[in-house]
C-alpha positions as CSV (number, residue, x, y, z in Angstrom):
1,X,-21.9,55.5,33.0
2,X,-24.0,53.7,30.3
3,X,-27.5,52.6,30.0
4,X,-28.6,49.0,29.1
5,X,-28.7,50.0,25.4
6,X,-25.1,51.2,25.5
7,X,-25.9,54.9,25.5
8,X,-24.0,57.2,27.9
9,X,-26.3,58.9,30.4
10,X,-27.0,62.5,29.8
11,X,-25.0,63.5,32.9
12,X,-21.9,61.8,31.5
13,X,-22.5,63.4,28.1
14,X,-23.0,66.8,29.6
15,X,-19.8,66.5,31.7
16,X,-17.8,65.4,28.7
17,X,-19.3,68.3,26.6
18,X,-18.6,70.8,29.3
19,X,-15.0,69.6,29.7
20,X,-14.4,69.8,25.9
21,X,-15.9,73.3,25.7
22,X,-14.2,74.9,28.6
23,X,-12.0,77.6,27.1
24,X,-13.1,76.9,23.5
25,X,-14.0,79.9,21.5
26,X,-15.2,78.4,18.2
27,X,-18.7,79.0,17.0
28,X,-19.0,75.6,15.5
29,X,-18.4,72.3,17.3
30,X,-17.4,69.1,15.4
31,X,-18.9,65.9,16.8
32,X,-17.3,62.7,15.9
33,X,-19.7,59.8,15.6
34,X,-18.7,56.2,15.9
35,X,-21.1,53.8,14.4
36,X,-20.4,50.1,15.1
37,X,-16.9,50.8,16.4
38,X,-14.0,52.8,15.1
39,X,-14.3,51.4,11.6
40,X,-17.3,53.5,10.8
41,X,-16.6,57.1,11.8
42,X,-18.2,60.3,10.6
43,X,-18.3,63.8,11.8
44,X,-21.0,66.4,12.2
45,X,-20.5,70.1,12.5
46,X,-23.1,71.9,14.7
47,X,-23.4,75.4,16.0
48,X,-22.1,75.7,19.6
49,X,-25.4,77.2,20.7
50,X,-27.2,73.9,19.7
51,X,-25.4,71.9,22.4
52,X,-27.6,72.8,25.3
53,X,-30.9,72.0,23.5
54,X,-29.3,68.8,22.1
55,X,-28.3,67.7,25.6
56,X,-31.8,68.5,26.9
57,X,-33.3,66.5,24.0
58,X,-31.1,63.5,24.9
59,X,-32.0,63.8,28.5
60,X,-35.8,63.7,27.7
61,X,-35.4,60.8,25.3
62,X,-33.4,58.9,27.9
63,X,-36.3,59.4,30.3
64,X,-38.6,57.9,27.7
65,X,-40.4,61.1,26.9
66,X,-42.1,61.6,23.6
67,X,-40.3,64.6,22.0
68,X,-41.3,66.8,19.1
69,X,-39.2,69.7,17.9
70,X,-40.7,72.8,16.3
71,X,-39.6,76.3,15.8
72,X,-41.1,78.9,18.2
73,X,-42.3,81.0,15.3
74,X,-43.8,78.1,13.4
75,X,-47.5,78.6,12.6
76,X,-49.8,75.7,13.5
77,X,-53.3,74.7,12.4
78,X,-55.9,74.6,15.1
79,X,-55.7,70.8,15.2
80,X,-52.0,70.7,15.8
81,X,-52.3,73.6,18.3
82,X,-55.0,71.7,20.2
83,X,-52.7,68.7,20.3
84,X,-49.9,70.7,21.7
85,X,-52.1,72.0,24.5
86,X,-53.7,68.6,25.0
87,X,-57.2,70.1,24.6
88,X,-60.0,69.6,22.1
89,X,-60.0,71.6,18.9
90,X,-63.4,73.2,19.7
91,X,-62.0,74.3,23.1
92,X,-58.9,75.8,21.5
93,X,-61.1,77.7,19.0
94,X,-63.0,79.1,22.0
95,X,-59.7,80.2,23.5
96,X,-58.7,81.9,20.2
97,X,-62.0,83.6,19.7
98,X,-62.1,84.9,23.3
99,X,-58.7,86.5,22.8
100,X,-56.8,84.3,25.3
101,X,-54.4,83.2,22.6
102,X,-53.5,85.3,19.6
103,X,-54.1,84.0,16.1
104,X,-54.5,85.2,12.6
105,X,-56.3,83.8,9.6
106,X,-54.9,82.5,6.3
107,X,-58.0,82.6,4.1
108,X,-60.7,81.2,6.3
109,X,-58.2,79.0,8.4
110,X,-56.9,80.0,11.8
111,X,-53.2,79.8,12.4
112,X,-51.5,80.0,15.8
113,X,-47.8,80.6,16.5
114,X,-46.0,78.0,18.6
115,X,-44.5,80.8,20.8
116,X,-48.0,82.1,21.6
117,X,-49.2,78.6,22.6
118,X,-46.1,78.0,24.8
119,X,-46.6,81.4,26.5
120,X,-50.3,80.5,27.2
121,X,-49.3,77.1,28.5
122,X,-46.6,78.7,30.8
123,X,-49.1,81.4,32.1
124,X,-51.7,78.7,32.8
125,X,-49.1,76.6,34.7
126,X,-48.2,79.7,36.8
127,X,-51.8,80.4,37.6
128,X,-52.4,76.8,38.7
129,X,-49.3,76.9,41.0
130,X,-50.5,80.2,42.5
131,X,-54.0,78.7,43.1
132,X,-52.6,75.6,44.7
133,X,-50.4,77.7,47.0
134,X,-53.5,79.7,48.0
135,X,-55.4,76.5,48.7
136,X,-52.5,75.1,50.7
137,X,-52.4,78.3,52.8
138,X,-56.1,78.1,53.3
139,X,-55.8,74.5,54.4
140,X,-53.0,75.4,56.8
141,X,-55.1,78.3,58.2
142,X,-58.1,76.0,58.8
143,X,-55.9,73.3,60.3
144,X,-56.8,70.8,57.6
145,X,-54.3,67.9,57.5
146,X,-54.4,65.1,54.9
């Protein structure tokens, strides 16, 4: 199946990749890229372990999501870290200083690891879900119906 722009949908790409990989034992996969038809062909060798994240990236892009790639161990400035969490920089600094998110200083500047931000974000999401479930149970207990 193809989209309007001529790209295969992620499901089709995923199925073709899985079919090609079944039984393969190589650590490196060679992708053959056709640009403007068969006359312009090139190949790209990628680690096999990169296929799943690459497929997920294509899926997100297909859905129109803005995507940014960064290493989990990358250190970010407070401004970039605040952007990643979608909070103000002063609020992020409060979170850092209160110990909710680990950080270290390089000179007088705070640095935050991406992995620590993603862990914090995941924990907050879990806490929110838990609170929503508690509210739903309370609503059910009180007979509140929307």
